[in-house]
C-alpha positions in Angstrom: -1.6 10.3 -12.9 -4.9 11.0 -14.4 -7.5 12.9 -12.1 -10.2 10.3 -12.3 -8.0 7.5 -11.2 -6.5 9.7 -8.1 -10.3 10.5 -7.2 -11.0 6.6 -7.3 -8.0 5.8 -5.1 -9.1 8.4 -2.5 -12.5 7.0 -2.5 -11.1 3.3 -2.0 -8.7 4.6 0.7 -11.9 6.4 2.3 -9.9 9.7 2.4 -10.7 13.1 0.9 -9.1 13.9 -2.5 -7.4 17.0 -1.1 -5.4 15.1 1.3 -3.4 13.5 -1.6 -0.5 15.8 -2.4 0.9 13.7 -5.2 0.3 10.5 -7.1 2.3 8.8 -9.7 3.1 5.3 -11.2 6.1 3.4 -9.6 7.1 0.3 -11.4 9.4 -2.3 -10.0 7.6 -5.3 -11.7 3.8 -4.8 -11.2 2.6 -1.3 -11.4 2.0 0.6 -8.1 0.2 3.6 -7.6 2.5 5.7 -5.3 0.5 8.1 -3.2 2.0 11.0 -1.0 -0.6 12.3 1.7 -0.5 15.6 3.4 0.7 14.1 6.6 1.2 10.7 8.3 -2.3 11.4 10.3 -3.9 11.0 7.0 -3.0 7.4 6.5 -6.2 5.4 6.9 -5.4 3.0 9.8 -6.1 0.3 10.5 -6.1 -0.8 6.8 -5.6 -4.1 5.2 -4.2 -4.5 1.6 -4.3 -7.9 -0.4 -1.5 -8.7 -2.6 -0.9 -11.5 -5.2 -4.6 -12.2 -5.8 -4.2 -12.3 -9.6 -1.5 -15.0 -9.1 -3.5 -17.1 -6.8 -1.5 -15.7 -3.8 -3.1 -14.7 -0.4 -0.6 -11.7 0.7 -1.9 -9.5 3.4 -0.3 -6.1 4.4 -1.5 -4.6 7.7 -1.2 -0.9 8.3 -1.7 0.5 11.8 -1.2 3.5 13.8 0.1 3.7 17.3 -0.8 6.5 20.0 2.0 8.9 19.0 1.1 8.8 15.2 4.0 6.2 14.2 2.7 4.1 11.1 3.3 0.4 11.2 3.3 -1.9 8.2 3.7 -5.6 8.2 2.4 -8.9 7.3 3.2 -12.7 7.5 6.0 -14.3 5.5 6.7 -17.7 4.2 10.2 -19.0 3.5 10.1 -20.8 0.2 13.9 -21.2 -0.2 16.4 -21.9 2.4 20.2 -22.0 1.7 21.6 -20.9 -1.6 20.3 -20.6 -5.1 22.3 -20.2 -8.2 20.2 -18.6 -11.2 
């Protein structure tokens, strides 16, 4: 990943650039910036990420850290299909 983009990501996450050990693109449909930090203690928490805005969705991913340093990620869900679907 290009250095200016990694620097921008660090600024958006409000972390120092040297905390990022590696950064690369991870694609499973949409392009994702996969970031490896020096340690779990460097994860900005609490943190709220918005997903799906370009598609008119209001997805929210919440990141928090408890007292022993465990990182928790979660968010709300909506069941769109119940039962069985043949595609």
